[in-house]
N, C-alpha and C positions, 0 to 999 in steps of 0.2 A: 504494500500500500504506500503510495507516494504522496506526501503532502504537497499541496499546490498553493503557495502563498499568492495572494492576489497580484496578477501580473502588472497592473497599472501602478501598484504601490511598491512592490519589491523588485520589479524589473526582471521578470522571468524571461529567459532567453527564448528566441523564436524557434530554436531547434527542438524544444520540448514538444512531445506529441500533444495534439489538441484534445481537450476534455470538455464534455458538456457542462461540467460543474463539479462541485465537491462530491465525494463519495457519501458523506453523511449529511443529510438535510440540505437546506438552502445555502448554508455557509460553513458547514463542517461539524455541526453538532446535531444529533438526531433528537429533535425536540419531542417526537412521539414516544421516546423512551422515558420521559418524565412521568412522575406521579404528582399531579398538581394538587392533590388533596393533602400532600405533606408539605409543611412549611420548611423552607431551606434551613432555617435555624434549628429545627427539631431533628432532622435526619437528612443531611445534604446528599448522601449517597442515594437514598430512596427518592428524594426529590428529583435527582438527575436520572436515575436508572430504575426506579420502582415499577414503572409501566412495562418496561422491557422484562424485568424480573418476573412479573406476574404472568406474562404470556409465553415465556420461553421455558421449555423443559429440557432436561439432560437426557440425551439419547442413550440407549442401552449399551452401546459399545464405546462410550467415552466417559470420563470422570468429571468433566467441567465444561461449561459454556461461557462465552464472554469474549472480550476484546482479544486477549492473548491467545486463548484457544482458537478463535476464528482466524487470527493471523497465522497461527501454526497450520491450520487446515488448508488455508489458501496457499501458503508456502509449500505444503506437502504436495498439492496438486501440481504446482509448477515444477517441483523437483521430480515428481513422478514422470512427467513428460520428458524431462531432461535425461533421467536415468534410463528410461525405456528406449530413447533414441540411442544412447550410448551402448546399451546392451545389445541392440540390434545391429548397429553398424560400427561400433568402436569409435574412439575419439581420434582427433587429428594428432594428438600427442600422447606421450607415455601415460600421463595421469588420467586422461580421458579414457583410454583403453582399459586401464586397471579399474577405474570406477565402474565402467560398464560390465566388466567381467565379474567383479565382486557382487554387483547387484544381480547379475544373471545367476550366480551360484546361490544367492539367497532365494530367488524366486523359483528355483528348480526343486519343488517339494517332492516330486517323484524320485529324484536322485537321493534325497535325504532318506526316504523310506527304504529304498533299495539297499543302501549302504548300512542302515541300521546303526548299531553301536560300534561298528568296526573302526571308524576314525578316532573314537575316544579310547579304545582299548590300550594303545601304547602309553597313554598318559595315566590311565588307571593302574597299569602294570607297574609304573614307576612308584606309585604310592604303595602298592602292595609289597614291593621289595624294600621299602624304607623301614628298617628294623631299629636303627639307632636314633637317639635324640638329635644328633648332629645332622643326620640325613633328613629327618623330619623338618628341622629348622631350614635346611637348604631348600626344601620344596616350598616352604612358606615364603621364602625370598624370591623364588622363581616366578617370573611374570606369567607363566602358564597357569598358576594356581591362585585362587582366592584364599586369603588368609587374614588372621587377626593382627598382623603387623604389616605396615605399609612403608615401602622404600621407594623413594622417587628422587626427582631433581627439581630444584627451584632456584630463583635468583638469590644470591647471597645477600643477607639482610643489611650488611654494612659495606659491601662492595658489589653493587647491583650490576656492574658490567661483567660479572662472571657468575657462574652457577655453583651450587653446592648440593651434595646429597642430603636428602631429608629422611628422617625416621619418625614414624608416628604410629599410633594405634590404627589398626586396619578396620575393615568392615565386618559386620555381622549379617546374619540372614534376615534380620528385622531391625528396625530402629531400636537403639539401646533400651529406651524406657518400656518398650513392649515386652521385654523379658522380665522387667522388674516391677511394673505397676501392679499392686494387689487388687485393683478393681476387678469385679467379676467379668467385665467386658474383655479385659486383657487376659484373664485366665482362659476364657473361651478362645481367644486368638492364639494363645500358646498351644492349646489342644489342636487347633486347626494346623498350626505350624508343624507340630509333631507328626500329624497325619500326612502333611505334604512331604516332609522329610522322608517318611517311610515309603511314600509313593514313589519318590525319586529313586531311592535305594532299590526298591523292588524292580523298577523299570531297568535299573542298571545290573540286575541279576544277583544282587546281594542276598545272602541267606539271612533269615530272621530280621527283616527290615524294621519291624516295630520296636524291638528291643534296642537295636542300634540307634534308631531315631530318638528314643527316650534318652539314651546316653549323650547323643549329640546336643539335644536341647538343654540338658543339664550342664554340659560343658560350656555351651554358648552363654548360658545364664551366669556362670561363674566368670566368664570373660567380661560380660556386660557389667557385672558388679565392680570390676576393677577399672573399667574405662571411665574417663572424664566425660562430663555432660557436653552436649553441643554448645551450651553457653560458655563453659569453661574453655572449650577449644578455641574460642574467639580471643582469648587472652594471650597475646603474643609474648607477654613478659614471662610466661611459663615455658617458653621455648629457649633452648640453650645451644650454643655452638660448642662442640667437643671434638678434641682430637680422637682418633681411634683408640689410642692408649687410654685416655680418660674414659671413653665410652666402655671399653672392656673392663676397666676397673670398677666403674659404677654399676654396670649391668653385666656382671660376669656370667649370668645364666645363658647369655647368647654368645655364639662364636662369630664375632663381627667380621673378621676377615673372610671367613667362609661364606657368611651371609652376603657380603657385598660381591664376592666372586659369583655366587649363585644368581644374584640379581643382575649380573652383567654390569656392575658398577665398580669393578676392581680398579685400583689405582687411587681411589679417594683417600685423603689423609685426614679429613675432618667431616663432620656431619652436623646438621641442624636437627636437634632432637626435641620432640614434643612428647608430652604424656609419659614422662619417665616413670612415675608410679605404676601406670597401667602396664608399661613394658616390663617392669620388674616383676609384677604379679603374674603376667603372662609367662615369663620365663620360668617362674616357680611352677605354674600349671603344666608347662611342657615337661618338667622334670617329674612331677607327681602323678599326672594322669597316665594311665596305661598307653603304651604306644599304639595299641590296637584302636583305642578311642580316637586318637589323632588321625590314624589312617582312615577310619570311617568318616571322620569329619572332613578331611581333605577330599575324599572321593565324593562325598555328598555335595560339598561346595563346588567342586569342579563340574559335576553334572548339572547342578542347579544353575550356576552362572552361565553355562553354555547350553541351556535347555533349548533356546531358540535356534541353535545350530545343529540340533539333533532331531530324531524322528518325533512325530506329533505326540507320542506318549509323554514325552518330556515337556514339550512346549504347552500342551493342554494342561498338564498338571501345574505348571508355573502360572499360567493364566488363572486357573481356578483359585489359587491361593493369593497371589500378589494383586491381581486385578479384581477378582470377584469377592473373595473373603475380606481382603484388606481395604479395597477401595469401592466396592459395591458396583463395579462394572459388570453388567449382565452377560454381554456377548463380546467375543473377541473382535477387534478391528480386522479389516482385511489384511492379508499378508503384505500387499504392496505398501500399505501405510506403515506397518511396523518396519519394513525394510527401509523406507524413506527416513524414518526417525533414526534408525541405527546408522545408516550411511551418513546422514547429515550431522548427527550429534556425537557419534562415538567413533566411527570407523575412518572415513576419509572426508570429514566435513570441510577441511580447508580446500581440498581439490574440488569438491562439489560446489563449494561457495564461489570459487574463482570462475567456474563455468556459469553459475547462476548470475553473478554480477555482470558478466559480459552480455547476458541476455536481457536482464531486467532492471538494471540500475544505471540510468544515464548520468553523465558527469554534471549536467545542469542541476540535477537534484542535490548533488553534493554541494554545489555552490550555494544553493538556497539554505541548506541546513547549516553550512559553515557561517553564514551571516547571523543566524540565530545564536549559534555557539559563541561567536564573538561578542554579541550583545550580552549574553548571560555572563560571560567571563568578565566583561567590563563592569556589569552590575555587581558581581561578586567582589570585584576589586574595590568598588566604592563602599560596599558594606563592610569589608574588612577595615578599610581606612577609617570608617566612622564608628567602629566597634567600641562601645563604652567600657568593656571589661578587659580588652586586650591591651597590654602595655607595649611600649615602643619596640623593644628588642623582638618580642614575639610577633608583633605586627610586621616588622621588617622581614622576618623569616617567612611569614605567611604570604606576603606580597611577592617575595622571590619565588616561592613555590608556585603560586598562581601564574606568574609570568612565564614560567617554563612549561606549564601544563599544555599538552598537545592533544589533538583529536584525530582519530582515524575514522572516516565517515564512509560507511558502505563498502569499504575496501576489503578485499580478501587478504590483505597483508602479505606476509611471507608464506608462500605455499611450498609444502614439502615436495621434494623430488622423489617420486616413488619408483624410480627405474630399477632400484635394487630389490624391490619387493616382488616376490613370486605370487601371482594370483592364478588359481586353477578353477575354472568354471565348474568342475566336478567335485570340489573339496571345500565346502563352506567352512567347516570347523577348522581345517588346516589354514584356510585363508585368515580367519579371525585370529588364530594363535600366531601365525607368522606376522600379521599386522601388529600385534601387541609386542612381539619381539623386535620388530623393526623400529617401533617408537622407543622402546627401551634403549636400543642401540643409538638412536639419535640423541637421546638424553645423555648417554654415556659420553658421546662425542662432544656434547655441549659443555661438559665439565672442563674441557681444555680451551673452550672458546673465549675470546677476549672482547667480543662484540656485546653490546647491551642485549639482554634476552628479549625476544619478541613473543609476547603472549599469543597463543594460537587463536585464530579467528575462524568461526564457522558462520559465514555471513547470512545464511538462510534462516537461522534459528530464531530470529526475531527478538534479539536481546541487545544489551549493551552493558558495559562494565568499566570500572576504573581499575587500572593496574598500577599499584603503588611503586613497584620497582622501576618502572619506566616513566612514572608520573604522566600517564596518558589515559585518555578516554577513547573507547571504541564504541561506535554506533553501527550495528550490523545492517546490511541492506534489507534483510528480512524485517527489521523493525521499522524502517522508514517508509511505511505505508499507512493509509488511513486506519484508525483515527490518530495515530501518532504523528504522521506527517503527510500532508496533502497539499501539493502546490496550488490547488484551486481554492483552498479554504481561506476564510477570514484570518488575517494575521493574529487576532486575539486568540483564535483556536490553536494555531500552530505554536504560539508562545506558551499557551496553557497546557499543551500536550508535549511536543518534543522539547520545548523550552524547559518545562519542568523536569523532564527526563534528563536533559543535559545538566540542569542545576543539581539534580539528585546525584548524578555521578560525580560532578564537581565537588559536591558536599562530602563525598567519601574521602577526598583528599584531606579533609579536616575533621573527620569523625573520630570516635574514640580509638580506632585503630590507625586510620590513615594519617592522623595528626602526629603519629610517632615516626613518620618517614619525612625526610627533608626534600628539598627541591631536586636533589640528585638521585632520589629513590633509596637513600640509605636510612636504615633504622638508626635514629639519633634523636636524643631528647633536646630539641631546639626551643622548647617552650620554657619560659621562666616559671618559677614555682607559683607566683601570684596569678599568672594567666591560666595555668593549669588548674589551680584551685577554683577560679571563677568559672571556667569551662565545666569542670566536674560538678559544680553546684547546679548548673543549668541542665546538664544531661541526667543528673540524678532525679531532678524533678520530672523530666521526660520519661525516664525509666519507670518511676512510680505511677505516672499518669497512664501509661500503656499497660502496666501490670494490673491495673484495676479493671480493664476491659475483659469481656468474655468472648471467646471464640465460639463456643457452644454453651448452653446452660451448664454451669458448674465447672467449666474448663476455661481457665484464665489465660490470657496472653502472657508469654514469657518475656517480661520487660527487659531482661538482661540479654537474652538470645537475639531479640529484635532491635536492640538499642542502636546499632550502627545504621541500619536501614531507616529507622525512625528519625535519627539525626539528619540523614541525607534527604529524607522526604521533606522535613521541615525547612532545611536550608535551600533545597531545590525550589520549593514553592516561593520562598521569599525572593530568591535571586531571579527567577524567571518573571515574577510579577514586576520587579524593578526593571528588568530588561524590556518588558512590554511597555512600561512607561517611557523608557528611552526611545523606543520605536515611535511612540506617539509624539514625543517631543520633536522628532525629525519630520514626521509626515502629517501632523495635525491630529486633533482629537478624533477618536473612532466614532462612526455613526451608530445610532441605535438601530438594531436589526431585529425584527419580530418582537419588538418591545423589550429587548435585552441590550443593556449597555455593553461596551467592549469589556469592561471589568467583569461583568456577570458572565459573558461568553468565555472569558479566560478561565474562570473557576469551573464552569460547566465542562469545559474541555478536559480539565484535569480529572474531574469525576468520571467523565466518559471513558477515559483510559483505565479506570479502576472497575469497569463493568465486568464482573465475574461471578458466576455461581458454581459452587463445588458441592459434590456429594458430601454429606456429613462425615462419612468415614474418611474421606480424603482430607477434609478440614481438620479432623482430629489427628490424623497422621502428620499433617504439615505443622500442627501446633508444637510437635515434639522435635522437629528437625529443621524447619524453615526459618531463616533469619529475617523474613519479611512478616509484618503483621498482616492479618486478613485484609482483603481488598476494601471492605466497607470502612475499616479503620484508616486505611491509607487515604481515604477521602475525608471522613468525618474527623478523625483524630488530628490530622494536620490542619484542617480548616479552622478548627476552634482555637488554634494558637496564632492565627494570622489576622492582624488588625484590619487589613484591607478587605478581607472576606466579610467581616462584620459590617463594614461601611457599604459594600456592594449590595448586600441583601437585607440591610436594615435589621440585623440580628441584635436582639436585646435580652435583658434578664429573664423575660418570660419564655424564652426558647430553651429547649432541652440541651442543646450543645453549647450554650453560653458559658463562657468562663470570664470572670472579672479580669480586667487588665492586669492586675497583680498576680493572677494565677496562670496567665498565658506564658508559655515557655518561648523565649526569644533568644536565638543563638547568634544569628547574623543579621 
């Protein structure tokens, strides 16, 4: 979806394709989505989206509806056509051919059924032969196997022009809290999980699958008890850089040299280590638990994680638990849709994105979005300069960081050369595993690189992000479509949509985590103690505010887990609104359209981008793992802290969302 800022105001280039008008409504906002029985000051999300919510149902094969899911569906259809073209005729280059061959191997279901479990047997045999603790540890480090320890590569926190090995707690078969919550609902989910585990083991030909499943669930529960919470994992102060000698001394339960060799990361002399207590306890578990339990666990996780690349017995079982039981999705999506998701988000998203951008994202759209980016950046600068709580030295550092902040807009960025990767149209599982090894090898090579790391971009996925190590913002081409960006829309709408999104990502440069990185992407405490204390006081109030909201009846928002995103939401709205005022100062006051002022259209556009409905089971799941607050609160929660919103809609003390001026959290 591509925003179309009014041509006579913004100067849209004549080479843009002609459009009859905005995608949403007469000027970029779907006014039929409103519920005019709701006062804006009582529930702004419902005022903006309540009519839509009342008439839209969630289909049986999906878990959500709304702006982001719709963007994803539309992007999927485009990528499907692209992938099918490549699968039929191959690409003009190495990457295009491999993308087409990989997608063809995914779509060949008959081949999967004919080959059965044969492609997995060599990997299961390696597990069966692992008798010693050292061999089990080596398998956990091997990229072929899912494990409760995670070894990777990331930008060095104090020298961001080079990379470093990372060590952290790994994944579990369910979110951590699902293993530990004593509520009856989670007890039932654990029973379903045990049944799923047994089903996967039975499909893999393992004897006594129910007993093995019970031991695996008990083992994962012990691992979960040792792991840090998602909120704790956001605390980068708990991460330490250690030499391998120090690492071996502090965590002697692990054979670190052998682990790094097994991971394909040999040669590293230091590592950034997170979750030390969890890793210590996990090492004890490896020593105490019978080796047979670990072999069963690794075999189960291998089959479960690769169920989509195996016969339908496995993939159906995985859908029945993860989609039907956990998320309430009644019917599986078509195979092409699952393939598009895997190709774009996990397997070769950068290469797919490069091809997508060449077809669907004209350079003129980038020019328009960059103008909004520049306005938001300038507005952010002015707000930092006028900040009443930030002292001189900290303000100087913040302005320096903002000055060096860059944006990648719609671009595929650096695309991997996949010429060394072997893709076989008749071997889906082999393709997936070879791709994982290929990526690990690229990570190993990056340890010796001296160039600034380039965070990977999958332009079709409809997202954007701030990357602290490079001090850069990326806005993917899949995001830059209505309602986030429409070249034919009213400028107020574009500033309220993509402008707020840009401001949000800009805000991450100065949130509770991003503020600990300097202008060069180094982890460094460049704030004075007084400025940090003033900032902490403001974000503590925001944390408490969101922690009082409910996701579902009886289930509160995790104010600590969502803190960074809530800070960015608030700062993004503030900066984008100021940017829109800058725009009007250049072009003149905005007209009233359909009875709505420019300011009202700005805030409606922001709420329109938060138009989402989730199945309750999905909302419950996200509450434990997602760093974002629910969409309703990403409209209502941020609006009630913004003075301009009160003025735009005449919100006063009689409205439910009203906060007195002294209660409103103001950061920038």
